[in-house]
C-alpha positions as CSV (number, residue, x, y, z in Angstrom):
1,M,-15.1,39.2,-32.9
2,S,-15.0,36.5,-29.8
3,L,-12.9,36.3,-27.1
4,L,-11.7,33.1,-28.3
5,Q,-11.1,34.3,-31.6
6,A,-9.4,37.6,-30.1
7,V,-6.5,35.4,-27.9
8,E,-5.8,33.0,-31.2
9,Q,-4.3,36.4,-32.7
10,Y,-1.6,35.9,-30.3
11,L,-1.5,32.2,-29.5
12,G,-2.4,31.0,-33.0
13,C,-5.8,28.3,-33.4
14,S,-6.9,26.8,-29.9
15,H,-6.4,23.3,-31.7
16,T,-2.4,23.8,-31.0
17,W,-2.4,25.0,-27.8
18,P,-1.3,22.3,-25.1
19,A,-3.9,19.8,-23.6
20,Y,-3.3,21.0,-20.1
21,I,-4.1,24.8,-21.0
22,I,-7.6,23.5,-22.7
23,T,-8.3,21.8,-19.5
24,Y,-7.6,24.5,-17.1
25,L,-9.8,27.2,-18.9
26,F,-12.3,25.2,-19.1
27,A,-12.8,22.0,-16.5
28,E,-10.4,22.8,-13.7
29,T,-11.4,24.3,-10.8
30,P,-9.5,27.5,-10.1
31,S,-6.7,27.2,-8.1
32,P,-3.3,28.9,-7.2
33,R,-1.3,26.5,-9.5
34,V,-3.8,26.4,-12.2
35,V,-3.8,30.5,-12.4
36,E,0.1,30.2,-12.1
37,E,0.3,27.7,-15.3
38,L,-2.2,29.8,-17.4
39,T,-0.6,33.1,-16.6
40,A,2.9,31.5,-17.6
41,F,1.3,30.6,-20.8
42,L,-1.0,33.6,-21.5
43,A,1.7,36.0,-20.1
44,D,4.6,34.7,-21.8
45,N,2.6,34.4,-25.2
46,D,2.1,38.5,-25.1
47,V,-1.7,37.8,-24.5
48,P,-2.8,41.2,-22.7
49,K,-3.8,40.3,-19.1
50,T,-7.5,42.0,-19.6
51,L,-8.3,39.7,-22.4
52,A,-6.6,36.5,-20.6
53,Y,-8.3,36.9,-17.9
54,K,-12.0,37.9,-19.4
55,L,-11.4,34.6,-21.6
56,Y,-10.7,32.4,-18.6
57,C,-14.1,34.0,-17.0
58,T,-15.7,32.9,-20.0
59,C,-14.6,29.4,-20.4
60,N,-14.8,28.8,-16.8
61,P,-17.3,30.8,-14.8
62,E,-15.5,29.8,-11.4
63,A,-12.7,31.7,-12.0
64,A,-14.9,34.8,-12.1
65,T,-14.6,35.6,-8.2
66,E,-12.4,38.6,-6.7
67,L,-10.2,36.1,-5.4
68,V,-9.6,34.3,-8.6
69,C,-9.2,38.0,-10.2
70,Q,-6.5,39.1,-8.0
71,L,-4.4,36.3,-8.0
72,F,-4.7,36.3,-11.5
73,Y,-3.5,40.1,-12.1
74,T,-0.8,39.3,-9.3
75,R,0.6,36.5,-11.2
76,F,0.6,38.8,-14.6
77,L,2.4,41.2,-12.9
78,L,4.6,39.2,-11.4
79,W,5.3,37.5,-14.5
80,H,6.5,40.9,-16.2
81,S,8.4,42.3,-13.1
82,S,10.1,39.2,-11.7
83,D,12.9,37.7,-13.3
84,T,13.1,34.9,-10.8
85,V,9.1,34.2,-11.8
86,R,10.1,33.8,-15.4
87,R,12.9,31.7,-15.2
88,H,11.4,29.6,-12.6
89,S,8.2,28.8,-14.8
90,V,8.0,26.4,-17.3
91,Y,5.8,27.2,-20.3
92,Y,4.6,26.5,-23.8
93,D,6.1,28.8,-26.5
94,V,3.6,29.1,-29.2
95,R,6.3,30.5,-31.6
96,I,8.7,27.3,-31.5
97,K,5.6,24.7,-30.2
98,K,7.8,23.9,-27.3
99,H,7.7,24.0,-23.8
100,V,10.7,25.9,-22.4
101,R,12.3,27.7,-19.3
102,L,12.8,31.2,-20.2
103,N,16.8,31.9,-19.9
104,V,17.4,28.4,-19.0
105,P,18.3,26.5,-22.4
106,Y,18.9,22.9,-20.7
107,F,16.4,22.1,-18.1
108,T,15.9,18.3,-18.4
109,E,16.7,18.0,-14.8
110,F,13.3,19.9,-14.1
111,C,11.2,18.7,-16.2
112,D,10.9,15.6,-18.6
113,L,8.4,17.7,-21.3
114,E,10.6,17.2,-24.0
115,E,13.6,15.3,-25.1
116,N,15.4,18.2,-26.5
117,P,14.3,21.6,-24.6
118,V,15.7,24.6,-26.3
119,P,16.2,28.1,-25.4
120,V,13.6,30.5,-26.3
121,P,15.1,32.5,-29.6
122,G,16.3,36.1,-28.9
123,R,16.6,35.7,-25.0
124,P,20.0,35.0,-24.0
125,A,20.8,32.1,-21.8
126,P,22.3,33.1,-18.0
127,K,26.1,32.3,-17.4
128,L,26.4,29.7,-15.4
129,G,29.4,28.9,-13.2
130,V,31.9,31.3,-11.6
131,A,34.2,33.1,-13.6
132,N,38.0,34.9,-13.0
133,K,36.7,34.6,-9.2
134,Q,39.8,33.8,-6.7
135,L,38.6,31.9,-3.7
136,P,39.8,33.2,-0.2
137,C,42.1,30.3,1.1
């Protein structure tokens, strides 16, 4: 089984992935922005980090450097350990075939990727506003 086939088990056929992900995998020079976008897509769609990095290096030999490796693994670690990183990242969820921002059901003011952005199923939206708080006079 090829690396691409292994990743497709998590993400579905690569023909259904967003075009920017394909571009980042194969054509873009690795940069912090590219790695951030790739890790958001791969990490939240449950691709294991080692498999994800091997695919990235196979598709884009420029990614096979120690610096890119450290950045890639650090972003994966942050994605899984920091609610702030996940909440501030827009990524393409392959299960619902839409761009989403984790735990934020309405993010049209942040990006114009979808006309009707939706929350990720099974993940609660945050409670917004101040409830039952009295302000000091």
